[in-house]
N, C-alpha and C positions, 0 to 999 in steps of 0.2 A: 937135264943138267944145267941148262941156261937159268932155270929158276933158282937152283942152288947157288950159282955164281951171283945172281942178282941179290940174294940175301946177304951177301958180304957187305953191301952198302948200309943197310939198317944196322948190321952188327957194328960197323964203325961208329955210328951215332950212339948205339947202346954203350959202347966202351967209352966214348967221349963224355957222355953224361953220367957214366957210372951206374947204369941201370942193370938190374938183375936179369933183364931180358936178353942180355948178351949170351948167357948160357942157353937160353931157348933158341936163339938164332944159330949158335954153334951146332946144337943138336939137329936143328932143321936142315942146316947145310949138309951135315954128314948123312942124314937120312936121304935127302934128295939126290946128292951126288952118288951115293952108293947104289941107290935104286936106278938112277940113270945109267950108271956104268954097267950094272947087271943087265939092263935091257939092251944096251949097245952091244953086249957080247952074244946076244941071240942072233945067229946067222940064218939067213934065208937062202935057199938054193937058187931062187929066182932073184936076180939083181934088179930086174925091171920093176917099175911101179906103175900100174895102170891108173887111169883117171879114177875109177870107182874105188880103188884101194887108197888113192890119194885123199879122196873125200873122207873115207873112214879114218885115216890117220889124222886129218885136220880136226874133224869133229870130236873124235874120242880123245885126241891129244889135248884139245881145249878143256875137256872135262877132267882129264888127268892132271893137268898143271894146276887147275883150280883145287884139286884134292890135296896136292902137295903145298900149294900156296896158302891153304887154310891152316896149315900146321902152326905157324907163329901165333895166330889169333887163339887157337885152341890150347896149345901147350903153355901159353902165357897166362891162361885163365881169363882172357878177355871175353871170349864167347864160347858157347857150346859148339860142338862140331857142326851141326846143321846150320846154325847161324854163321859160323866161321866160313862154311862153304858158300853160303849165300853172299856174304860180304866179299869173298875172294872172287867168285864168279862175277859179281857186280864190278869188281876192280878190273879184272882181265878183259871183260867185255866192254869196259869203259862206260858202264851204266851210271853208277853213282848212287844207286839206292842203298840205304844203310839200315842196319838193325842195331847200331850202337847208340845208346841213349845219351851218353855224355862224352862227347869227343874231346872236350877241353882237358879232361883228367887223364887221357891216355898217355903212356910213355912215348917219348919222342921217336924211339926206334920203331914202335908199332905204327905210329902215324906216318913215318917215312916209308915203311913197307907198304902200307895201305895206298899211299900215293904212287909208289913205284909199280904196283900191280897195274895201275892204269897207264902209266907211261910205257911199260913194256907191251901191254895189250894193244895200245893205240897204234904202235908201229907194226905190230903183228898183223893187224887188220889191213893195213895198206899193202903189205907184202902178200897177204892172202888175195887181195883184189887183183894183184898182178899175176900171181902164180896159178890160182885154182879157178876163180870164177869165170874167166873168159870161156873156158870149155863148156860151161853150163848155159851160155848165152844169156846170163842174167847179171853179169858183172859189169865192170867198167870198161875193159879194154876195147871190146868191139865198138862200144859207144864212143870212146875217145877217137878211135880210128875212123869213125864215120863223120867226125867233125874236122873238115880239112884245115880250118884256121888254127885249130888247137894242137897240142903236142901229140906226137905219135910215139907210142911205146916202142915200136920196132925201130924207130929212128933214134931213140935215146941210147939204148944198148940192146944187142940181140939176145943176151942171156939174162935170165931172171936174176941170177946172183948179182950181176953188175947193176941191174936196175934197182935191186934192193939196196945196194950200197949208195946209189944216188939218193934214194928216198931217205935213207938213214942220215945222210949228210945234211939234207934240207931240215930234217927233224932236229938234228943236233944244233944246227945254226939257229933255228927258231928258239930252241930251249935256252941256249946261252943268252940270246938277245932279251928274252922275256925276263929271265932271272935278273939281269943287270938293270932293266927298267924298273922292276918291282922293288929292288933294293934302293934304287934312286928315289922311289916313291915313299920310302920309309919302312918297308918290310925288312925283317931280319933275313939272313941268308937261308936259314932253315925253312921258314914259312914261304919265302920266295921260291925256293926249289920245289917244295911240295905243291904249291899252287900252279907253278909252271908245268910240272909234270901232268897235272890234272887238267890244265887248260889245253895243252897241245894234244892230249889224248881225247879231248872233249869228254872228260869223265866226271868232273865236278866234286870229287872228294875234297873236303877242306880240312884244315887243322883246327877249325873253330866251329862251335855249335851254330853260330850265327852266319857261317859261311863268309862271303866277301863283305857282307854288311857290317861285320865286326870292325873293319878298318875305317868305314865311313869316309872314304877318300875318293873324290872324283877322278884323280889321276890314276890311282890303282885300278878303278873300275874301267877307265878308258883303255888302259894297257891290256887288261884281261879281255875286254870286249873286242879289241883289235885282233888279238891272237886267237880268240875263239872263232872270229869270222874267218881268219886265214885257215884255221884248222878244219873248218867245215867245208873249205873249197878243195878242188882237185890239186893234189900235191905236185902233179906234173906241171901245172901252170906255174907253181912257185919255182920249180927247178928251171923252167924256161926263163922266168923273170930274173933269177940269179945269174943266168947266162946272157942277160941283156935283151931278151925277147919278151916284151910285155904283151902277152896274148890274152889277157884276162877278158877284155871286152870284145874279143873275136870268138870267144868260146860261148856257145849258146846256153850251155848248162849254167855257167857262171853268171851270165846275164839274167837268166831266169831266177837263179838263187838270190841274186842281189835285189831284183825287183820284188820278189816275195818278202825279203827281209825288210826293205825300205817301206813297202806298203803296210806290212804288219806294224812297224814302228810308228808310222804316221797315224794309223787307226787307233792304236793303243794310246799314243800321246794325246790325241783329241779326246778319247774316252776318259783317260785319267785326269786330264786337265778339267774336264767338265764335272767329274764326279768325286775326285780325291784331292788333287793338289791345287794350290792357289796360284802357282806360277807355271808357265809353259816350260821353263828350263827344268824344273823338278820332274814334271811329267815326262819330258823327253829323256832325262837322265835315267829314270827307272824303267821306262818302257823299252828303251834301246838296249839296255843291259839284259833285261829279262827276255826280250824277243830273240836276241842273238844267242843267249844262253840256251834257250829251249829249242830253237830251230837247229842249232848245231849239236843238239843233244848233250850239252855239257852239264847243265843242271846247277851251276852256281846260282846263288840268290843274293839280292841286295835288299829285298823286301818280301813281305808275305803276299805273294801273288795270288794266293787262294782267297784273299780278301778283296781282290780287284773286282770291278763291276763284271757282270755276266759277259758282255761283249769281249772284254780283254781276256777273260778266262777261256772263252771259246776260241779266240785267236790262238792262244797258247796251246790249247788242246789240238787244234789243227796242225800247228807247227810240229808237235810231237810226232805226228805221222809222216810229215814231209821229210824232215831230217836234213842232212848235209848233202854234199855232192859225192859222186862216185870217186873212188880213190882218195877219200879223205878219211879222217878218223871219226867223222860223224856217223851216227846211226840212222834209223828211220828207213823209209821206203827209198829215198834218194831222189834228188831233184830231176835227174835225167830220166828216171822211170816215170815220174809224175808228168814230165813234159811229153814223153812218148805216149802215155796213156791219154792225155788231153788231145794230142794230135790224132790218135786212133779214134777217139770219141767223135772229133770233128769230121773225120773222114766218113764214119758210118752215117752221120747226119747228112753230109753232103751227098752221099750215094742214094739217099732216099729221094733227093731231088733229081739226081742224074744217075739212075740205076745202071746205065751202060758204061759209065766212066770208069777208067782204070787209074786209080790215084795212089801214088807212092807217098809214104811217110818220110819226110826229110827233117834232118836236124842240120841247120846250116845249108850248105850246098849239096851235101851227100845224102843218098838214100839209105834209110835204115833197113838192113836185110830182114827178110821174113822170119828167120830163125831167132833173131834178136827180139823182134816184136812178140813172137810166140813165147819166148822165155820171160819177157817182161810181164806179159799178161798172166802167165802161169805163176810167176812170183807174186804178183799182186793178189791173185785169188788165194794163194796159199797163205799170204800174210793176213788177209782179212779173215780167212777161215780159222786160223790159229787164234786170232784176236777174239773172235766170237766165242769159240769153244772155251778158251781160257776164262773169259769174262763170265760165262755161264757157270763154270766151276766155282769161281770166286764168289759169285752172288749166291750160290747154293749153300754157302757157309754163313749166310746171314749178313754179309757185308753190303752196305748201301750201294746203290747203283753208281753214284759219282765216284766213290772210292774205288769200286770194282773196275769201272771203265778206265779211269785214269791210272790205276796201278798196273793194269795190263798194258795200256798204251805206253806208259813210262818205262816199263821194263822191256817190253818187246822192241820199243824204239830206242832203247839204251839211253834214256833221258835222265832217269833218277827220280827226283821228286815228282809227285802227281798233284792231285787235288783231293779235297776232303780229308779223310783221316791219314792219307799218305802225302799230304801237302808239305810245303817247305818248312813248316814249323814242327813237323812230326817225323817219325821214322816208320819203318816196316816191322819193327820189333813186336808189335802187339798181334800180328797176324798169326793164325794157327799154322802149325808146321806143314800141313798139307798144302796150304795156299803158298807158303814160302817155297815149297818144292815146285809148284806150278809156275810161280814167278821166276824162279831160277831157270826153269826150262825156257820160259819166254826170253830171258836175257840171252841164253845160249843160242837158241834157234834164231832170234832176231839179229844177233851180232854176226852169226855165220851165214846169213843170207838164206835162210829157210831150207833150200834144197840140200845144202851141205850136211845138215843134220837129219833131215827127213828121210834121206836115202837109207839111214840105219833101220828104219821101220818097214822097209820093203823086204819080204822074205828072200827074194832072189839075191839080195846084196850079200847074204851070208852063205850062199851056195858057192862051192869051190869053183 
């Protein structure tokens, strides 16, 4: 039902601009609300919801809302249903991969709905990180609680509902602030709203074919870069900052996130200055925007990064895997997991030298529990396995290796544009339907942190 209510906003734009899509949105609202009401009337004898059932509700629910969210694209004639589902899954998972060939000619209401799917999906991911993932030992909450200087979820509010309200408050404050700044930079209210929705969600859908490059404005790029960086960080840190506690550089994950970001920008700036641009300022401008956009898995572009030198493209490909921080709207493996994996790797090397040593893995001053380490390693293996299998399927259809690797990395990491034939100057429209289905699955499983979806493929899950 939430999706039906969300469709009211693009309906308002359709009425404002006198678009025939207003009838489409009215029909979609009625279909969605009636379906939601019908499902809400189904009563269960058991009022409780076990973890395993919760995982099923989340994963199947995400697939279902994408099915309803695809209706405006389909009924308006913008896309066929499979492409509409791909586009909507890309929106709700905040991926940003598109199959639309000409964005500039789309009705305003469709553009707004496209952006809104990302805004709604972005906040949903943060709430998911708070509500479901801790029980799997792969999410953020145990890791946050292991970092004594950082924010403690149980000390913010004891109930998930109250915590979600806090996070929505931060999200709304950032949304309002960015809209105001983009308008001040010369954007109209409509474009500013759409780009803000997709920045805060780290989604990357734009209202223009050329993405942010269309505006050619250093100020607009700086504003979007700043909010992309914030959106890729832990939202608990932002809440603490709004309460007057600046814990950013007491948080080990945020430090790690910042160092990787800065290091990537410096490497790319040097590479682009040497190979592409005549001035250090231009090299820094484009490398900083693109590095932040890709690492936070937003996917906005200000230039054709697929034409960058090999070193810069390799940096961007690596950043696709790393992604944002836990409890952010960013996708990817997440910085805290990468940090723990590196510490685990170092511990194994150290124990070759000192085989009798008992070494704990720490983040900050606190020790990471064994179940969290086990969950992180399991997640990493699952992530890489799905990446390899999906890439093999894509290449089996004759897609070149660069396009195949980057298309899977970009969809599984919820980045959006990749390299090769799915680079920033192209779309995913040319791909065969089977590959679109595979990449839709990659978006779904990558956004919901692997295990949340993969439990559906275990036969015991379906036993009563």
